[in-house]
C-alpha beads as a LAMMPS data file, in Angstrom:
LAMMPS data file: protein, C-alpha beads

398 atoms
397 bonds

1 atom types
1 bond types

-500.0 500.0 xlo xhi
-500.0 500.0 ylo yhi
-500.0 500.0 zlo zhi

Masses

1 110.0

Atoms # bond

1 1 1 -26.551 -21.354 -23.065
2 1 1 -26.037 -18.578 -25.134
3 1 1 -22.744 -16.535 -26.167
4 1 1 -21.685 -12.948 -27.051
5 1 1 -21.816 -12.325 -30.620
6 1 1 -18.515 -9.648 -30.391
7 1 1 -17.094 -7.591 -27.549
8 1 1 -19.038 -4.430 -28.212
9 1 1 -22.113 -6.608 -27.492
10 1 1 -20.883 -7.941 -24.160
11 1 1 -19.309 -4.187 -23.171
12 1 1 -22.882 -2.944 -23.906
13 1 1 -24.512 -5.593 -21.775
14 1 1 -22.431 -5.172 -19.072
15 1 1 -22.530 -1.164 -19.184
16 1 1 -26.440 -1.310 -19.298
17 1 1 -26.481 -3.527 -16.307
18 1 1 -23.888 -1.845 -14.275
19 1 1 -26.068 -1.028 -11.443
20 1 1 -27.511 -4.459 -10.897
21 1 1 -23.753 -6.092 -11.502
22 1 1 -21.972 -3.504 -9.001
23 1 1 -24.553 -4.298 -6.438
24 1 1 -24.323 -7.989 -6.245
25 1 1 -20.580 -8.174 -6.436
26 1 1 -20.486 -5.500 -3.503
27 1 1 -22.813 -8.168 -1.567
28 1 1 -21.213 -11.256 -2.808
29 1 1 -20.462 -12.865 0.336
30 1 1 -22.472 -11.540 3.227
31 1 1 -26.097 -11.686 1.044
32 1 1 -27.981 -14.212 -0.439
33 1 1 -29.453 -11.916 -3.347
34 1 1 -33.025 -12.136 -3.969
35 1 1 -34.667 -11.856 -7.385
36 1 1 -37.023 -9.249 -5.991
37 1 1 -34.037 -7.135 -5.199
38 1 1 -32.826 -7.474 -8.378
39 1 1 -35.981 -6.501 -10.369
40 1 1 -35.724 -2.942 -8.549
41 1 1 -32.367 -2.071 -10.247
42 1 1 -33.605 -3.325 -13.723
43 1 1 -36.767 -1.023 -13.345
44 1 1 -39.073 -4.480 -12.822
45 1 1 -38.219 -5.331 -16.550
46 1 1 -37.949 -9.315 -16.175
47 1 1 -36.801 -9.647 -19.982
48 1 1 -33.467 -7.953 -18.506
49 1 1 -32.500 -10.637 -16.254
50 1 1 -33.594 -12.910 -18.535
51 1 1 -31.184 -11.867 -20.690
52 1 1 -28.462 -11.820 -18.374
53 1 1 -29.458 -15.360 -17.279
54 1 1 -29.368 -16.887 -20.760
55 1 1 -25.889 -15.112 -21.285
56 1 1 -24.742 -16.929 -18.122
57 1 1 -24.012 -13.495 -16.644
58 1 1 -25.719 -14.755 -13.519
59 1 1 -27.027 -17.954 -12.316
60 1 1 -30.690 -18.489 -10.306
61 1 1 -30.620 -20.787 -7.370
62 1 1 -33.837 -21.269 -5.773
63 1 1 -35.150 -17.682 -6.050
64 1 1 -31.675 -16.271 -5.338
65 1 1 -29.431 -14.593 -7.809
66 1 1 -25.786 -14.881 -8.136
67 1 1 -22.948 -13.862 -10.380
68 1 1 -21.270 -16.558 -12.892
69 1 1 -17.960 -17.931 -11.564
70 1 1 -16.526 -16.997 -14.859
71 1 1 -17.498 -13.028 -14.592
72 1 1 -17.259 -13.345 -10.794
73 1 1 -13.419 -14.388 -10.945
74 1 1 -13.096 -11.741 -13.933
75 1 1 -14.257 -8.857 -11.775
76 1 1 -12.109 -9.951 -8.667
77 1 1 -8.818 -9.910 -10.831
78 1 1 -9.425 -7.060 -12.719
79 1 1 -10.036 -5.202 -9.078
80 1 1 -7.456 -7.187 -7.739
81 1 1 -9.959 -8.334 -4.448
82 1 1 -9.262 -12.272 -5.264
83 1 1 -8.597 -14.293 -2.003
84 1 1 -7.883 -17.609 -3.818
85 1 1 -4.113 -18.447 -4.837
86 1 1 -3.643 -20.172 -7.840
87 1 1 -0.284 -21.545 -7.787
88 1 1 -0.743 -24.071 -10.678
89 1 1 -0.910 -21.092 -13.175
90 1 1 2.641 -20.364 -12.545
91 1 1 3.859 -23.710 -12.865
92 1 1 1.886 -24.431 -16.360
93 1 1 3.728 -20.669 -17.299
94 1 1 7.088 -22.549 -16.855
95 1 1 6.232 -25.641 -18.375
96 1 1 5.090 -23.380 -21.340
97 1 1 7.837 -21.501 -21.383
98 1 1 10.304 -24.364 -21.773
99 1 1 8.253 -25.736 -24.619
100 1 1 8.232 -22.304 -26.752
101 1 1 11.793 -21.908 -25.974
102 1 1 12.667 -25.584 -27.707
103 1 1 10.409 -24.839 -30.473
104 1 1 12.042 -21.217 -31.237
105 1 1 15.646 -22.921 -30.840
106 1 1 14.551 -25.683 -33.535
107 1 1 12.220 -23.400 -35.802
108 1 1 13.927 -21.947 -39.343
109 1 1 11.057 -19.831 -40.193
110 1 1 11.488 -16.391 -39.015
111 1 1 7.608 -15.263 -38.688
112 1 1 7.191 -18.405 -36.514
113 1 1 10.098 -17.833 -34.829
114 1 1 8.639 -14.353 -33.866
115 1 1 5.618 -16.091 -32.828
116 1 1 7.083 -18.595 -30.664
117 1 1 9.379 -15.362 -28.976
118 1 1 6.151 -13.124 -28.423
119 1 1 4.700 -15.904 -26.645
120 1 1 7.645 -16.494 -24.527
121 1 1 7.639 -12.321 -23.550
122 1 1 4.122 -12.589 -22.894
123 1 1 4.211 -15.484 -20.348
124 1 1 7.239 -14.012 -18.768
125 1 1 5.033 -11.226 -18.249
126 1 1 2.189 -13.127 -16.695
127 1 1 4.356 -14.669 -14.473
128 1 1 5.980 -11.696 -12.794
129 1 1 2.289 -9.831 -12.438
130 1 1 0.948 -13.427 -11.093
131 1 1 3.502 -14.352 -8.280
132 1 1 3.571 -10.618 -7.218
133 1 1 -0.255 -10.765 -6.737
134 1 1 0.065 -14.403 -5.235
135 1 1 2.236 -12.839 -2.543
136 1 1 -0.236 -10.085 -1.858
137 1 1 -2.937 -12.428 -1.298
138 1 1 -1.043 -14.527 0.688
139 1 1 -0.113 -12.035 2.969
140 1 1 -3.602 -10.589 2.996
141 1 1 -5.284 -14.020 3.590
142 1 1 -3.008 -14.292 6.558
143 1 1 -4.107 -11.374 8.644
144 1 1 -7.855 -12.136 7.844
145 1 1 -7.089 -15.886 9.201
146 1 1 -5.851 -14.966 12.180
147 1 1 -7.890 -11.929 12.951
148 1 1 -11.216 -13.277 11.812
149 1 1 -11.242 -17.157 12.323
150 1 1 -12.864 -17.905 15.765
151 1 1 -12.032 -21.591 16.138
152 1 1 -8.176 -21.818 17.292
153 1 1 -8.112 -25.127 15.537
154 1 1 -9.045 -24.296 12.329
155 1 1 -7.178 -21.204 12.662
156 1 1 -3.934 -23.053 12.868
157 1 1 -4.991 -25.697 10.234
158 1 1 -5.573 -22.703 7.741
159 1 1 -2.283 -20.948 8.649
160 1 1 -0.476 -24.132 8.170
161 1 1 -2.108 -24.586 4.851
162 1 1 -1.250 -20.815 3.982
163 1 1 2.553 -21.924 5.016
164 1 1 2.778 -24.467 2.313
165 1 1 1.587 -22.705 -0.096
166 1 1 3.841 -19.870 0.852
167 1 1 7.217 -22.533 0.207
168 1 1 5.367 -23.687 -3.246
169 1 1 5.777 -19.670 -4.300
170 1 1 9.220 -19.830 -3.123
171 1 1 10.009 -22.708 -4.984
172 1 1 8.075 -21.476 -8.113
173 1 1 10.225 -18.280 -7.551
174 1 1 13.307 -20.385 -7.620
175 1 1 12.751 -22.534 -10.695
176 1 1 11.790 -19.241 -12.335
177 1 1 15.329 -17.569 -11.852
178 1 1 17.168 -21.248 -12.684
179 1 1 15.029 -21.057 -15.846
180 1 1 16.258 -17.613 -16.769
181 1 1 19.786 -17.784 -15.387
182 1 1 20.960 -21.219 -15.959
183 1 1 19.005 -23.572 -17.695
184 1 1 17.891 -21.490 -20.979
185 1 1 21.450 -19.682 -21.730
186 1 1 21.191 -20.535 -25.047
187 1 1 18.111 -19.112 -25.906
188 1 1 18.995 -16.171 -24.362
189 1 1 21.962 -15.447 -25.954
190 1 1 20.514 -16.344 -29.079
191 1 1 17.022 -14.376 -29.084
192 1 1 18.604 -10.817 -29.140
193 1 1 15.282 -8.642 -28.190
194 1 1 15.588 -5.725 -26.654
195 1 1 12.060 -5.934 -25.262
196 1 1 12.767 -9.340 -23.732
197 1 1 15.812 -8.261 -21.987
198 1 1 13.788 -5.243 -20.293
199 1 1 10.936 -7.854 -19.569
200 1 1 13.904 -10.147 -17.717
201 1 1 15.361 -7.383 -15.929
202 1 1 11.790 -6.228 -14.582
203 1 1 10.503 -9.835 -13.573
204 1 1 13.768 -10.271 -11.635
205 1 1 13.068 -6.959 -9.796
206 1 1 9.506 -8.422 -9.250
207 1 1 10.981 -11.764 -7.818
208 1 1 13.506 -10.429 -5.683
209 1 1 10.763 -8.196 -4.046
210 1 1 8.777 -11.125 -3.840
211 1 1 11.324 -12.971 -1.836
212 1 1 11.943 -10.260 0.611
213 1 1 8.393 -10.584 0.947
214 1 1 8.228 -14.023 1.786
215 1 1 10.897 -13.623 4.536
216 1 1 8.279 -11.279 6.321
217 1 1 5.433 -13.695 5.578
218 1 1 7.285 -16.165 7.218
219 1 1 7.995 -14.659 10.424
220 1 1 4.439 -13.625 10.421
221 1 1 3.144 -16.886 10.350
222 1 1 5.532 -18.326 13.058
223 1 1 4.262 -15.569 15.346
224 1 1 0.715 -15.904 14.891
225 1 1 0.987 -19.826 15.386
226 1 1 3.279 -19.133 18.673
227 1 1 0.259 -16.860 19.584
228 1 1 -2.205 -19.646 18.774
229 1 1 -0.346 -22.251 20.811
230 1 1 -0.140 -19.852 23.674
231 1 1 -3.849 -18.885 23.871
232 1 1 -4.782 -22.256 22.960
233 1 1 -3.165 -23.650 25.964
234 1 1 -4.652 -21.086 28.438
235 1 1 -7.812 -21.812 27.035
236 1 1 -7.680 -25.631 27.694
237 1 1 -6.376 -25.103 31.083
238 1 1 -9.003 -22.678 31.920
239 1 1 -11.797 -25.187 30.244
240 1 1 -10.463 -28.055 32.739
241 1 1 -10.261 -25.668 35.969
242 1 1 -13.916 -24.289 35.232
243 1 1 -15.176 -28.054 34.977
244 1 1 -13.347 -29.026 38.203
245 1 1 -14.818 -26.044 39.766
246 1 1 -18.216 -26.800 38.898
247 1 1 -17.905 -30.345 39.787
248 1 1 -16.739 -29.461 43.263
249 1 1 -13.628 -31.334 42.546
250 1 1 -10.941 -28.230 41.958
251 1 1 -9.356 -28.727 45.670
252 1 1 -9.211 -32.623 45.941
253 1 1 -7.996 -33.265 42.281
254 1 1 -5.214 -30.075 41.706
255 1 1 -2.868 -28.531 43.777
256 1 1 -3.893 -24.910 43.592
257 1 1 -3.827 -24.578 47.253
258 1 1 -0.032 -25.145 46.888
259 1 1 0.244 -23.116 43.764
260 1 1 -1.409 -19.894 44.986
261 1 1 0.313 -20.278 48.449
262 1 1 3.848 -20.198 46.640
263 1 1 2.550 -17.252 44.411
264 1 1 3.680 -13.816 45.498
265 1 1 2.463 -11.881 42.978
266 1 1 1.477 -7.701 43.269
267 1 1 -2.013 -7.242 42.303
268 1 1 -1.280 -4.500 39.844
269 1 1 1.181 -5.865 38.059
270 1 1 0.890 -5.717 34.226
271 1 1 -0.395 -9.042 32.613
272 1 1 0.914 -10.225 29.427
273 1 1 -1.511 -9.768 26.596
274 1 1 -1.663 -10.961 23.162
275 1 1 -3.222 -7.783 21.026
276 1 1 -5.649 -8.735 18.434
277 1 1 -6.713 -6.131 16.222
278 1 1 -9.963 -6.523 14.135
279 1 1 -9.280 -6.243 10.112
280 1 1 -10.198 -3.382 8.301
281 1 1 -11.937 -5.846 5.692
282 1 1 -13.965 -7.300 8.271
283 1 1 -14.939 -3.536 9.825
284 1 1 -15.795 -2.352 6.094
285 1 1 -17.402 -5.327 4.516
286 1 1 -19.144 -7.298 7.315
287 1 1 -22.876 -6.030 8.150
288 1 1 -22.339 -7.178 11.634
289 1 1 -19.369 -4.819 12.640
290 1 1 -21.541 -1.980 12.621
291 1 1 -24.159 -3.555 15.138
292 1 1 -21.195 -4.530 17.163
293 1 1 -19.658 -0.752 17.464
294 1 1 -22.623 0.268 18.441
295 1 1 -23.014 -1.666 21.118
296 1 1 -19.609 -1.072 22.222
297 1 1 -20.634 2.938 22.456
298 1 1 -24.049 2.263 24.314
299 1 1 -22.011 0.435 26.884
300 1 1 -19.540 3.315 27.092
301 1 1 -21.712 5.712 27.477
302 1 1 -22.559 6.188 31.154
303 1 1 -18.892 7.187 31.173
304 1 1 -18.079 10.769 32.569
305 1 1 -18.052 13.495 29.741
306 1 1 -15.367 15.713 30.855
307 1 1 -15.851 19.286 29.737
308 1 1 -13.534 21.551 27.904
309 1 1 -12.033 24.341 29.468
310 1 1 -12.872 27.217 28.124
311 1 1 -10.342 29.848 26.947
312 1 1 -10.853 33.533 28.483
313 1 1 -12.237 36.309 26.019
314 1 1 -9.351 37.714 23.353
315 1 1 -8.245 41.123 24.869
316 1 1 -9.104 44.161 22.417
317 1 1 -5.960 44.973 22.010
318 1 1 -5.267 41.749 20.274
319 1 1 -7.795 42.516 17.842
320 1 1 -7.079 45.947 16.423
321 1 1 -5.165 46.482 13.270
322 1 1 -1.486 47.185 13.569
323 1 1 0.445 48.269 10.751
324 1 1 4.575 47.996 10.789
325 1 1 6.711 49.279 8.160
326 1 1 10.067 48.272 7.112
327 1 1 12.326 49.966 4.512
328 1 1 14.084 46.872 2.452
329 1 1 17.104 47.578 0.578
330 1 1 16.421 46.826 -3.325
331 1 1 19.980 45.541 -4.643
332 1 1 19.228 45.982 -8.318
333 1 1 18.015 49.519 -7.914
334 1 1 21.315 50.196 -6.155
335 1 1 23.124 48.172 -8.913
336 1 1 21.517 50.559 -11.440
337 1 1 22.238 53.404 -10.074
338 1 1 25.832 52.439 -9.082
339 1 1 26.155 51.750 -13.224
340 1 1 25.300 55.186 -13.982
341 1 1 28.053 56.641 -11.933
342 1 1 32.039 56.758 -12.330
343 1 1 32.736 56.419 -8.573
344 1 1 33.665 53.270 -7.321
345 1 1 31.626 50.824 -5.367
346 1 1 32.663 51.292 -2.380
347 1 1 32.301 54.970 -1.734
348 1 1 29.201 54.679 -3.710
349 1 1 27.625 52.478 -1.135
350 1 1 29.315 55.049 1.697
351 1 1 27.578 58.069 0.507
352 1 1 24.450 56.207 -1.034
353 1 1 21.254 57.289 0.654
354 1 1 18.988 53.908 1.591
355 1 1 16.209 55.996 2.903
356 1 1 16.605 54.894 6.224
357 1 1 19.909 54.716 8.978
358 1 1 22.482 52.485 7.712
359 1 1 25.322 51.878 9.952
360 1 1 29.251 51.689 8.793
361 1 1 29.426 47.947 9.479
362 1 1 25.726 47.394 7.636
363 1 1 27.339 49.514 4.219
364 1 1 30.430 47.240 4.359
365 1 1 27.973 43.912 4.597
366 1 1 25.894 45.752 1.464
367 1 1 29.462 46.190 -0.412
368 1 1 30.513 42.538 -0.130
369 1 1 26.916 41.640 -1.003
370 1 1 26.561 43.313 -4.473
371 1 1 30.423 42.834 -5.134
372 1 1 29.254 39.062 -4.797
373 1 1 25.752 38.810 -6.677
374 1 1 27.076 41.127 -9.546
375 1 1 30.460 39.866 -9.720
376 1 1 29.901 39.508 -13.595
377 1 1 28.785 42.894 -14.409
378 1 1 31.427 44.742 -12.477
379 1 1 35.435 45.190 -13.045
380 1 1 37.532 44.781 -10.149
381 1 1 40.648 46.448 -10.396
382 1 1 44.303 44.959 -8.507
383 1 1 44.565 48.003 -6.240
384 1 1 43.269 48.098 -2.800
385 1 1 42.435 51.343 -0.414
386 1 1 41.498 51.411 3.019
387 1 1 38.647 53.414 4.911
388 1 1 37.931 53.436 8.684
389 1 1 40.318 50.185 9.402
390 1 1 38.702 48.029 6.562
391 1 1 40.505 47.367 3.446
392 1 1 38.398 47.104 0.114
393 1 1 38.973 46.477 -3.642
394 1 1 38.349 48.764 -5.972
395 1 1 35.393 47.667 -7.910
396 1 1 34.113 49.801 -10.893
397 1 1 30.906 49.111 -13.225
398 1 1 31.853 47.882 -16.841

Bonds

1 1 1 2
2 1 2 3
3 1 3 4
4 1 4 5
5 1 5 6
6 1 6 7
7 1 7 8
8 1 8 9
9 1 9 10
10 1 10 11
11 1 11 12
12 1 12 13
13 1 13 14
14 1 14 15
15 1 15 16
16 1 16 17
17 1 17 18
18 1 18 19
19 1 19 20
20 1 20 21
21 1 21 22
22 1 22 23
23 1 23 24
24 1 24 25
25 1 25 26
26 1 26 27
27 1 27 28
28 1 28 29
29 1 29 30
30 1 30 31
31 1 31 32
32 1 32 33
33 1 33 34
34 1 34 35
35 1 35 36
36 1 36 37
37 1 37 38
38 1 38 39
39 1 39 40
40 1 40 41
41 1 41 42
42 1 42 43
43 1 43 44
44 1 44 45
45 1 45 46
46 1 46 47
47 1 47 48
48 1 48 49
49 1 49 50
50 1 50 51
51 1 51 52
52 1 52 53
53 1 53 54
54 1 54 55
55 1 55 56
56 1 56 57
57 1 57 58
58 1 58 59
59 1 59 60
60 1 60 61
61 1 61 62
62 1 62 63
63 1 63 64
64 1 64 65
65 1 65 66
66 1 66 67
67 1 67 68
68 1 68 69
69 1 69 70
70 1 70 71
71 1 71 72
72 1 72 73
73 1 73 74
74 1 74 75
75 1 75 76
76 1 76 77
77 1 77 78
78 1 78 79
79 1 79 80
80 1 80 81
81 1 81 82
82 1 82 83
83 1 83 84
84 1 84 85
85 1 85 86
86 1 86 87
87 1 87 88
88 1 88 89
89 1 89 90
90 1 90 91
91 1 91 92
92 1 92 93
93 1 93 94
94 1 94 95
95 1 95 96
96 1 96 97
97 1 97 98
98 1 98 99
99 1 99 100
100 1 100 101
101 1 101 102
102 1 102 103
103 1 103 104
104 1 104 105
105 1 105 106
106 1 106 107
107 1 107 108
108 1 108 109
109 1 109 110
110 1 110 111
111 1 111 112
112 1 112 113
113 1 113 114
114 1 114 115
115 1 115 116
116 1 116 117
117 1 117 118
118 1 118 119
119 1 119 120
120 1 120 121
121 1 121 122
122 1 122 123
123 1 123 124
124 1 124 125
125 1 125 126
126 1 126 127
127 1 127 128
128 1 128 129
129 1 129 130
130 1 130 131
131 1 131 132
132 1 132 133
133 1 133 134
134 1 134 135
135 1 135 136
136 1 136 137
137 1 137 138
138 1 138 139
139 1 139 140
140 1 140 141
141 1 141 142
142 1 142 143
143 1 143 144
144 1 144 145
145 1 145 146
146 1 146 147
147 1 147 148
148 1 148 149
149 1 149 150
150 1 150 151
151 1 151 152
152 1 152 153
153 1 153 154
154 1 154 155
155 1 155 156
156 1 156 157
157 1 157 158
158 1 158 159
159 1 159 160
160 1 160 161
161 1 161 162
162 1 162 163
163 1 163 164
164 1 164 165
165 1 165 166
166 1 166 167
167 1 167 168
168 1 168 169
169 1 169 170
170 1 170 171
171 1 171 172
172 1 172 173
173 1 173 174
174 1 174 175
175 1 175 176
176 1 176 177
177 1 177 178
178 1 178 179
179 1 179 180
180 1 180 181
181 1 181 182
182 1 182 183
183 1 183 184
184 1 184 185
185 1 185 186
186 1 186 187
187 1 187 188
188 1 188 189
189 1 189 190
190 1 190 191
191 1 191 192
192 1 192 193
193 1 193 194
194 1 194 195
195 1 195 196
196 1 196 197
197 1 197 198
198 1 198 199
199 1 199 200
200 1 200 201
201 1 201 202
202 1 202 203
203 1 203 204
204 1 204 205
205 1 205 206
206 1 206 207
207 1 207 208
208 1 208 209
209 1 209 210
210 1 210 211
211 1 211 212
212 1 212 213
213 1 213 214
214 1 214 215
215 1 215 216
216 1 216 217
217 1 217 218
218 1 218 219
219 1 219 220
220 1 220 221
221 1 221 222
222 1 222 223
223 1 223 224
224 1 224 225
225 1 225 226
226 1 226 227
227 1 227 228
228 1 228 229
229 1 229 230
230 1 230 231
231 1 231 232
232 1 232 233
233 1 233 234
234 1 234 235
235 1 235 236
236 1 236 237
237 1 237 238
238 1 238 239
239 1 239 240
240 1 240 241
241 1 241 242
242 1 242 243
243 1 243 244
244 1 244 245
245 1 245 246
246 1 246 247
247 1 247 248
248 1 248 249
249 1 249 250
250 1 250 251
251 1 251 252
252 1 252 253
253 1 253 254
254 1 254 255
255 1 255 256
256 1 256 257
257 1 257 258
258 1 258 259
259 1 259 260
260 1 260 261
261 1 261 262
262 1 262 263
263 1 263 264
264 1 264 265
265 1 265 266
266 1 266 267
267 1 267 268
268 1 268 269
269 1 269 270
270 1 270 271
271 1 271 272
272 1 272 273
273 1 273 274
274 1 274 275
275 1 275 276
276 1 276 277
277 1 277 278
278 1 278 279
279 1 279 280
280 1 280 281
281 1 281 282
282 1 282 283
283 1 283 284
284 1 284 285
285 1 285 286
286 1 286 287
287 1 287 288
288 1 288 289
289 1 289 290
290 1 290 291
291 1 291 292
292 1 292 293
293 1 293 294
294 1 294 295
295 1 295 296
296 1 296 297
297 1 297 298
298 1 298 299
299 1 299 300
300 1 300 301
301 1 301 302
302 1 302 303
303 1 303 304
304 1 304 305
305 1 305 306
306 1 306 307
307 1 307 308
308 1 308 309
309 1 309 310
310 1 310 311
311 1 311 312
312 1 312 313
313 1 313 314
314 1 314 315
315 1 315 316
316 1 316 317
317 1 317 318
318 1 318 319
319 1 319 320
320 1 320 321
321 1 321 322
322 1 322 323
323 1 323 324
324 1 324 325
325 1 325 326
326 1 326 327
327 1 327 328
328 1 328 329
329 1 329 330
330 1 330 331
331 1 331 332
332 1 332 333
333 1 333 334
334 1 334 335
335 1 335 336
336 1 336 337
337 1 337 338
338 1 338 339
339 1 339 340
340 1 340 341
341 1 341 342
342 1 342 343
343 1 343 344
344 1 344 345
345 1 345 346
346 1 346 347
347 1 347 348
348 1 348 349
349 1 349 350
350 1 350 351
351 1 351 352
352 1 352 353
353 1 353 354
354 1 354 355
355 1 355 356
356 1 356 357
357 1 357 358
358 1 358 359
359 1 359 360
360 1 360 361
361 1 361 362
362 1 362 363
363 1 363 364
364 1 364 365
365 1 365 366
366 1 366 367
367 1 367 368
368 1 368 369
369 1 369 370
370 1 370 371
371 1 371 372
372 1 372 373
373 1 373 374
374 1 374 375
375 1 375 376
376 1 376 377
377 1 377 378
378 1 378 379
379 1 379 380
380 1 380 381
381 1 381 382
382 1 382 383
383 1 383 384
384 1 384 385
385 1 385 386
386 1 386 387
387 1 387 388
388 1 388 389
389 1 389 390
390 1 390 391
391 1 391 392
392 1 392 393
393 1 393 394
394 1 394 395
395 1 395 396
396 1 396 397
397 1 397 398
């Protein structure tokens, strides 16, 4: 097996075969990728495929091609579409942090101490990212299992296993918080590093978010398991009744007559149903989903098509152009003209030509607005005067 000599060679190779790798990654679950499909995407140049095989970017198996596990895991991790929950990785990181903390406390050389501290900070960042991703993957796997797994027993087993993983994630979160707050107090007091303090704060916040999500996940699992239990019991009873009916034993082997005679249910009474929505990932990725949608649409094509009511024609009166003019008061212009006078503001407003009819009450309102809006540009005298029953302050321009 050949290996890439440097990063540039790796990136160049992946970039040149981007079209092929993108197509194979998209079809990684739903299609066995034949070699003749790949040849079309590399312009029928077999040497390009052979080079990918030599560098173990892809693997060949019985005339089919698939992306190597190392690169496939890398692509899924980067694109955040990996469905596997790697809990051992978090546990190993916790052990590595404890080991490097001991090394840090015992080391006297400053350069080597900094190396241990750098590794500890990097690992704490990884723990926060991996834990949060594990919680997201856990929720996605729970929903996909409940919505897409057709076998009830397998569905129940998978959900129970995912619940065990939830408990492991919860335990690892508690271990991490205990490591930060209780176990290594001496280290955190000794290593006075600003970046480390910031990383620890972000980690605590991330772990707190994960804890709240795990509580919701636990409720979701309990609800799903209860639905499976309810549906499983119903199907089991239904199968037994069908067997007895097919064998003509249902009347003699059961008390169905007595049960039905005691029932007094309304025929149109609502039945309790358990909703089961299709997964968005299933509709987007599964090639059979589109065929199912077309069959459902064809089945419903014979339903009545209701024609929408057509509105009457719009009257020509509403289509004619109409212009409505309104004279607006420009307070800045009024202020500028007032500043050029020696009169008080109230008298000025009462005699001002606004180019439209303005009542006495409206002019009083304009006086108040001007006095409030341009307070810093006017002088307010302590004397007051009365006009038409209105007492007003004497206001002059500065």
